[in-house]
KEFI-170576 format. One record per residue (C-alpha): residue number from 1; residue in three letters; x, y, z. Coordinates in steps of 0.25 Angstrom, whole numbers, padded with zeros to 4 digits, always signed. Layout:
<recs>
k; r; xx; yy; zz
NUM; ala; X; Y; Z .
...
</recs>
This chain:
<recs>
k; r; xx; yy; zz
1; met; +0082; -0203; +0104 .
2; thr; +0086; -0216; +0109 .
3; gly; +0072; -0222; +0107 .
4; arg; +0073; -0219; +0092 .
5; lys; +0086; -0225; +0090 .
6; gly; +0087; -0236; +0079 .
7; phe; +0074; -0231; +0073 .
8; ala; +0074; -0223; +0059 .
9; ser; +0066; -0210; +0058 .
10; glu; +0054; -0208; +0050 .
11; thr; +0062; -0200; +0039 .
12; glu; +0072; -0211; +0039 .
13; cys; +0061; -0222; +0037 .
14; ala; +0055; -0214; +0026 .
15; ser; +0069; -0212; +0019 .
16; ser; +0071; -0227; +0020 .
17; thr; +0058; -0231; +0015 .
18; ile; +0060; -0222; +0003 .
19; met; +0073; -0228; +0000 .
20; glu; +0067; -0242; +0001 .
21; gln; +0056; -0238; -0009 .
22; glu; +0067; -0232; -0019 .
23; tyr; +0075; -0245; -0018 .
24; ala; +0063; -0254; -0020 .
25; ser; +0059; -0246; -0032 .
26; thr; +0073; -0247; -0038 .
27; val; +0073; -0262; -0035 .
28; arg; +0060; -0263; -0042 .
29; trp; +0065; -0254; -0054 .
30; arg; +0077; -0262; -0057 .
31; pro; +0070; -0275; -0061 .
32; arg; +0060; -0267; -0070 .
33; leu; +0071; -0260; -0077 .
34; ser; +0079; -0273; -0079 .
35; ala; +0066; -0280; -0084 .
36; arg; +0064; -0268; -0094 .
37; leu; +0078; -0269; -0099 .
38; phe; +0077; -0284; -0101 .
39; his; +0064; -0282; -0109 .
40; val; +0070; -0272; -0118 .
41; ala; +0082; -0281; -0120 .
42; val; +0073; -0293; -0124 .
43; leu; +0065; -0284; -0133 .
44; ala; +0078; -0279; -0140 .
45; ile; +0083; -0293; -0142 .
46; ala; +0070; -0297; -0148 .
47; leu; +0069; -0286; -0158 .
48; ala; +0083; -0289; -0162 .
49; ala; +0080; -0303; -0164 .
50; val; +0068; -0300; -0173 .
51; phe; +0073; -0288; -0181 .
52; gly; +0088; -0291; -0181 .
53; pro; +0087; -0302; -0192 .
54; leu; +0077; -0293; -0200 .
55; leu; +0087; -0281; -0200 .
56; ser; +0099; -0290; -0203 .
57; ala; +0091; -0297; -0215 .
58; cys; +0087; -0283; -0220 .
59; ala; +0101; -0278; -0220 .
60; gln; +0106; -0291; -0228 .
61; leu; +0095; -0292; -0238 .
62; pro; +0101; -0294; -0252 .
63; gln; +0100; -0283; -0262 .
64; ser; +0097; -0285; -0277 .
65; val; +0100; -0276; -0290 .
66; gly; +0093; -0286; -0299 .
67; his; +0084; -0275; -0303 .
68; leu; +0095; -0266; -0308 .
69; arg; +0103; -0267; -0321 .
70; arg; +0116; -0274; -0319 .
71; asp; +0129; -0277; -0326 .
72; gly; +0138; -0290; -0325 .
73; trp; +0150; -0289; -0317 .
74; ser; +0161; -0285; -0326 .
75; leu; +0175; -0281; -0321 .
76; glu; +0183; -0270; -0327 .
77; glu; +0174; -0268; -0338 .
78; pro; +0167; -0254; -0340 .
79; arg; +0152; -0256; -0339 .
80; ser; +0139; -0247; -0339 .
81; leu; +0126; -0250; -0332 .
82; ala; +0114; -0241; -0335 .
83; met; +0103; -0240; -0324 .
84; asn; +0090; -0232; -0324 .
85; phe; +0096; -0219; -0321 .
86; met; +0111; -0221; -0320 .
87; arg; +0122; -0227; -0328 .
88; phe; +0134; -0234; -0322 .
89; asp; +0147; -0235; -0330 .
90; tyr; +0156; -0244; -0322 .
91; gln; +0168; -0253; -0321 .
92; ile; +0171; -0264; -0311 .
93; gln; +0185; -0265; -0305 .
94; pro; +0187; -0277; -0296 .
95; val; +0198; -0275; -0285 .
96; gly; +0199; -0288; -0277 .
97; asp; +0186; -0292; -0271 .
98; val; +0180; -0278; -0273 .
99; ala; +0174; -0273; -0286 .
100; gly; +0175; -0258; -0289 .
101; val; +0165; -0252; -0298 .
102; lys; +0169; -0238; -0304 .
103; gly; +0161; -0230; -0314 .
104; trp; +0152; -0219; -0317 .
105; ala; +0137; -0217; -0315 .
106; tyr; +0128; -0208; -0324 .
107; leu; +0115; -0203; -0322 .
108; asp; +0105; -0206; -0333 .
109; thr; +0100; -0191; -0335 .
110; ala; +0090; -0196; -0346 .
111; ser; +0083; -0204; -0335 .
112; val; +0081; -0193; -0324 .
113; pro; +0073; -0180; -0325 .
114; glu; +0079; -0169; -0333 .
115; trp; +0078; -0159; -0321 .
116; ala; +0087; -0168; -0312 .
117; lys; +0100; -0161; -0313 .
118; trp; +0107; -0164; -0299 .
119; val; +0111; -0177; -0293 .
120; asp; +0107; -0175; -0278 .
121; ser; +0111; -0189; -0273 .
122; leu; +0117; -0201; -0280 .
123; ser; +0122; -0215; -0275 .
124; leu; +0127; -0226; -0283 .
125; thr; +0128; -0241; -0280 .
126; ala; +0135; -0252; -0287 .
127; tyr; +0130; -0267; -0285 .
128; leu; +0136; -0280; -0287 .
129; cys; +0126; -0291; -0289 .
130; glu; +0123; -0305; -0293 .
131; ala; +0115; -0309; -0305 .
132; asp; +0102; -0309; -0297 .
133; gly; +0105; -0295; -0292 .
134; arg; +0109; -0298; -0278 .
135; val; +0119; -0287; -0274 .
136; val; +0132; -0292; -0268 .
137; ala; +0139; -0279; -0267 .
138; gln; +0136; -0264; -0268 .
139; asp; +0142; -0251; -0266 .
140; thr; +0136; -0237; -0266 .
141; arg; +0141; -0223; -0268 .
142; thr; +0135; -0209; -0265 .
143; phe; +0138; -0197; -0274 .
144; leu; +0137; -0182; -0272 .
145; pro; +0126; -0174; -0279 .
146; arg; +0130; -0169; -0293 .
147; ala; +0124; -0163; -0306 .
148; val; +0116; -0172; -0316 .
149; arg; +0125; -0174; -0328 .
150; gln; +0122; -0184; -0339 .
151; asp; +0136; -0187; -0343 .
152; glu; +0143; -0186; -0329 .
153; gly; +0144; -0198; -0321 .
154; val; +0146; -0201; -0306 .
155; ala; +0159; -0209; -0304 .
156; phe; +0157; -0221; -0294 .
157; glu; +0166; -0232; -0288 .
158; phe; +0160; -0244; -0281 .
159; thr; +0166; -0255; -0273 .
160; leu; +0159; -0269; -0273 .
161; arg; +0163; -0280; -0264 .
162; pro; +0153; -0292; -0263 .
163; glu; +0155; -0302; -0251 .
164; gln; +0159; -0312; -0261 .
165; trp; +0161; -0312; -0276 .
166; gly; +0157; -0326; -0279 .
167; thr; +0155; -0332; -0294 .
168; lys; +0141; -0326; -0297 .
169; pro; +0140; -0316; -0308 .
170; leu; +0139; -0302; -0303 .
171; phe; +0133; -0289; -0308 .
172; ile; +0134; -0275; -0305 .
173; thr; +0124; -0264; -0305 .
174; phe; +0122; -0250; -0299 .
175; gly; +0112; -0243; -0291 .
176; tyr; +0110; -0228; -0289 .
177; arg; +0101; -0217; -0281 .
178; val; +0101; -0204; -0287 .
179; val; +0093; -0191; -0283 .
180; leu; +0092; -0180; -0294 .
181; thr; +0087; -0166; -0292 .
182; gln; +0085; -0154; -0301 .
183; ala; +0096; -0146; -0295 .
184; arg; +0107; -0146; -0284 .
185; asp; +0101; -0143; -0270 .
186; asp; +0087; -0143; -0277 .
187; gln; +0076; -0137; -0267 .
188; gly; +0062; -0137; -0271 .
189; gly; +0064; -0143; -0285 .
190; arg; +0060; -0156; -0291 .
191; glu; +0059; -0169; -0283 .
192; pro; +0072; -0176; -0284 .
193; phe; +0073; -0188; -0294 .
194; phe; +0078; -0201; -0288 .
195; ala; +0083; -0213; -0295 .
196; ser; +0089; -0226; -0290 .
197; glu; +0092; -0240; -0293 .
198; asp; +0097; -0249; -0281 .
199; ala; +0098; -0263; -0276 .
200; ile; +0085; -0268; -0269 .
201; thr; +0084; -0278; -0257 .
202; arg; +0079; -0291; -0260 .
</recs>
């Protein structure tokens, strides 16, 4: 007993060896993990540097309505603007630095298929633009489904607030997206009729 004093048993040595191996493995793993995280962070920064400006530029691309019919900016005077599939009777009412546009939108039933009896979806947009068609303000509204009626319009109210009014001549126009079906909850019938006029990105 006394002769073995101060010496570890074989079991203790094996246990100590295993612990040392585990520690060494942990020590080796930590630098690898840190290196991986570093490379991931570098890659993320590089991707942000490359694609960030592109995404920002896409989000800020100017819009144009130069291809749409437009009216000159006329305050408090009732006007009417006929598009390809809709007519907009409107009036502009300025309030401070905001222009309110109120009126009625009418579907031109003579320009759509005779079987189209239901407005499945409808969205309208008012655009304020410069002479070259560049959009300086816009507002969009979405409306509930309804039956198609020739003389029944959709009441709308838009709010236009450009960043600055300036002194350049301004114009107003309207956009729309409408989907017409044969009947309400039409299943297995004709293909829906879709019509739209909107601003485009230049």
